[in-house]
N, C-alpha and C positions, 0 to 999 in steps of 0.2 A: 504494500500500500504506500503510495507516495505521500509526501508531507501535505500537499494540497488536499488530497482525498481525505486524509486523516482530519484535517481542520474542518473540512466540509461536513464530515460525519458528526462533529461536535457542535456545529453551528448550522441549524437548518435555515437560518435567515441569510446565510452567506450567498451572495450573487456575484456573478462575473460582471465587471463593469469596465468598458474600454475607455471611459473618460479618465484621463491621467490625473494623478495627484502630484503637485509640485512640493518638493522638500527643499528648504533653504537652510543650510547648516554647514558645519565643518566636515572634514574628511578624517576618518580614523583608519590607518593602514592595517590594524588588526581585524577590522570588519565587525567588531563587536558593538560599535556605536556609530554615530555620524551618518553621513550620506550612504555609505556602503550598507549599514544595517537597515536604514530606511528602505532602500531598494529591495533588500532581501525580504523584509517583513511584508512590504506592499505586494511584492510578486507572489510570495507564499499565499497571501490572502486573496489573490485573484485580481489585483489592480496593476496598472502600469505606472511606474514612478518616473517622473522627470525631475531634474535636479539643478540646483544652483549652489556652488561651493563658495563658502564665505571665508574659510580658513583651511590651510593644509597643516596638519599636525605631524610631528615626528613622535611616535609613541610605541610602546610595547605593552604587554600584559601587565607590566609593573607600573606604568604611568606615562605621563606626557613629558617629553624631553624638550621640544621646541614648538613654537607656533610661527606660521608664516601667513599673515592675514592677506587675503586677496584685496587688491585696491577696490574701493567702492564703485568706481565707474565700470569695472569689469563685472562685479556682482550685478550691477544694474543691467548691463548688456545681456548677461546670462538669463536673468529673470524676464526681461522684456522679450527676448527671442522666444522663450517658451510660452509666455502669456499671449503673444501675438499669434503664434502658430497653432497652439493646442488649446488655449483657453481653459486651463484647469479651474474647476470650481471649488476645489479644496486645496488649501495651502497649509503645509506644516512648517513651522519655523523653529529652529533650534539655536545653534551657537551663532551669536552676533557679538563680535569682539571690539568693534569700534563704533563711535557715535555716527560717523559718516555712513557706515553700512546700515545702521538702524534707520537713519534718515532715508536712505535709498529704498529700503524695504517698505517703510511706512508710506512713502510717496507712491510707490507702485501699487500697494494695496488700496490706497485711496483712488487711484486712477482706474484700476481694473475691477475692484469690488467683487472678489470671489465670494461665493456663498458662505463658506466656512474658513476660518483661520484658526488652526490649532497651534498653540504655543507650548513648547516643552522648555521651561526655563533652564538654561544651561549656565549656571553660575559657578558651581563647584563640581569637580569630578566625583566619581564613586569613591575615590580614595581621599577626598577632602581637599584636593588641590584647587585653589582659587583660579578661575578661568577668565573672568572679566573684571573691569575696574568699576568703582562706585559711579563714575561719570556715565558709563554705559548702562549700568543698572537704572540710574535715574532717567536716562533717555528712553529706555524700554518702558519703564513705569508710566512716564508721561505721554509717550507717543504711540507705542505699539499695543499695549494692553487694552486700550479702549476699542481697538479694532478686532479683538480676538473673540471668536465664538466660545472657545474652551481654553482654559489655562490649566495645564496638567500639574496638579499638586501631588507630588510623589508620596508624601506622608499620608495623604487622604486616600489615594487610590491603590497604593502598593503596600503589601505587607512589610512591616518593620524588619522581619527576619530576612527579607530578600532585597532590601534597599541597596545593600552593598554590591549586588551583582552588576558588573559593568555592562551598560547598555540596556538595562531593564526598563528604565523610564523611557528611553528612546523607543524601544519596541512597543511599549504600551501606547505612547502618543501616536506612533505610526499606525497601529491597529485602530485606534480611535478615528484617525483620518480616513482610513479605508472604509470603515463602517458608515461614517458620515457620507462619504462619497457614494455609497450604495443606497442612500436614501433614508437611513435610520435617523431618528431624532437623537439628541444628545444623550439622554438617559439610556436608550437602547445601545448606542455606540459604546458607551462606557461599560455597560454590562458585558457586551460581547468581547470587548478588549480585555476585561478581567479574565474571562474564560480562556482567551488566547494566551494570556500571560502564564497560566498554569502550565501549559505545555512548554512555553519558552523557558521557564525556570529549570525544568528538567533537562533541556538540551544545553543550556548555557553553562551548566556546571562543568562541562568538559573543556572549556576554553581556559587553559592554563599554559604558561610558558615553561621553559626548562630551567628556571632560575635556581631552584634548589639543587638540581643535578649539577648545573654549571658552577655553583658556589663550592660544592664539594670537590669538583675537579680542580678548581682554582687552588683550594687549600692543599690538595695533593701535589699540584705542580709547585707551589711555594715550598712545600716540604722537600721536594726533590731538587729544586734549583736555587734556593735562596742564597746559597753560598757562592754562587757564580753569577747571579743576575737578580737585580732588584728593580728592573724597569717594567712598569705596568704594560707597556706596549709589547714586551717580550711574552708575557703571559697571555695577553689578549690574542696575539698571533697564534700561540700554541693551541689555544682553545677555539680558534676560528670564529671569534666574535670581535666587535669593535671595542676599543677601550672605553667608550662612552657607555655601552651596554654593560660591560663588566663593572663599571663604577656604579651604575644604577642597581645592579644585582647586589653588590656588596653593601651599599647604603641601605637597601630595603631589608636585607636579612641580618646584617651585623651592625648597621649604624655607623660604619666606617668606610673610608675610601680604600680602594685596592692597595694604594701605597702605604697607608696606615697598617693594613693587615700584613703586608710584606715586612715592613720595618718591625712591627711587634714580634712577629715570628723570628726574625733575624736576631733581635735583641735577646729573646729567650734562649736561643741556641748559643749565643755568645756567653750569656750568663752561665750556662751549663759548663762551657769550656773553662771559664774563669774559676768556677767553684770546684770542679772535679779533676782538672788536669794540671800538670806542671809546665805546660807549654808557655813560652814567653808571650808577652803582649804582641810583639811583632809577628811571631808565628801564627797566633790566632788571627791577627789582622789580615795576613796574607791568605790564610785558609778560608776566610770569608770574603775574599775578592777585593779587599781594600787596597788602594794603590800605595798607601804609606801608613805607618803607625800613627802619624799625626792626624790623618784623615779618619782613621778608625777611632781614635780617642775623641775627636770632635763629634763624630756621629754618636758614640756611646754616651757622652756627657749631655748631649742635647736631649736624649731620651730618658736618662736616669739621674741627671744632675750631679753625677760624680764621675771621675775618670775611671777607666778600667782598673788601674792600679789601686786606687782607693777602694773600689768595690771589692777587689780580691782580698785586700788586707782586712777590711771590716766585715766581710761576709754579709753585706747588706742584702736583704731579700725584699725588694720593693714589690708592691702589688701590681 
């Protein structure tokens, strides 16, 4: 049984509608939210999605790394092209990150007056990351909200236990837009969207990255190579990931940068040598890849506030 057939069997009111729905929002390369997820939800529920992208994000399953906001005049041209050619009567609005883009969207909604405007407020990510400024929030409140048929209240319509799921509110708002496009009133659309979300929650649990596995592989690599290499780029290349992603994984799991983790491990290994062997300071320095004893001493003192010699004499055991 296909996904569409499954949804139809749960919702006898579902109808196929060739009139497109316009979604105006950002792009999420993971496909869990944003324009990609809107297209997926709307297609699954039997509607054709047309799009206008407001921001391009660089993100993983761990969170957003960068935003690249599309210039307002290009957002305007995207929306006008679709409105002129296809005349969608339901518009879903998501991520708007600049006042200029808010003004463009508001002006076009005034001009074309679609039957329904569904707004999914994208202010914070599912991980609590702030996505838009207070200035943009104020512009949305003053100019956009009065034009909306429905404003999706996550806490009202979505179970508290599932609010953390990335893209859940996105999917709910898209489903509401579909059911409005199929002729339902607001109450019917909200009810059908809630039913759809039950199936969505079950499917979305599988969207996880390889961060835990990667973190453990990183620790193994540090253990094997810390004596010869302390460069983050070296470990990222060995693990076949970008240094940026490795940093994101380490901060999410350990609350530290990769460099901090490498240095902490290296310091602990040096301490073991200082406590348990009779090797000279210079021998230990060269064994751990330092170019000179002076460089080694500077590194150790920066992390432990004492020189290797003083540490060895006093048997200091810092936390």
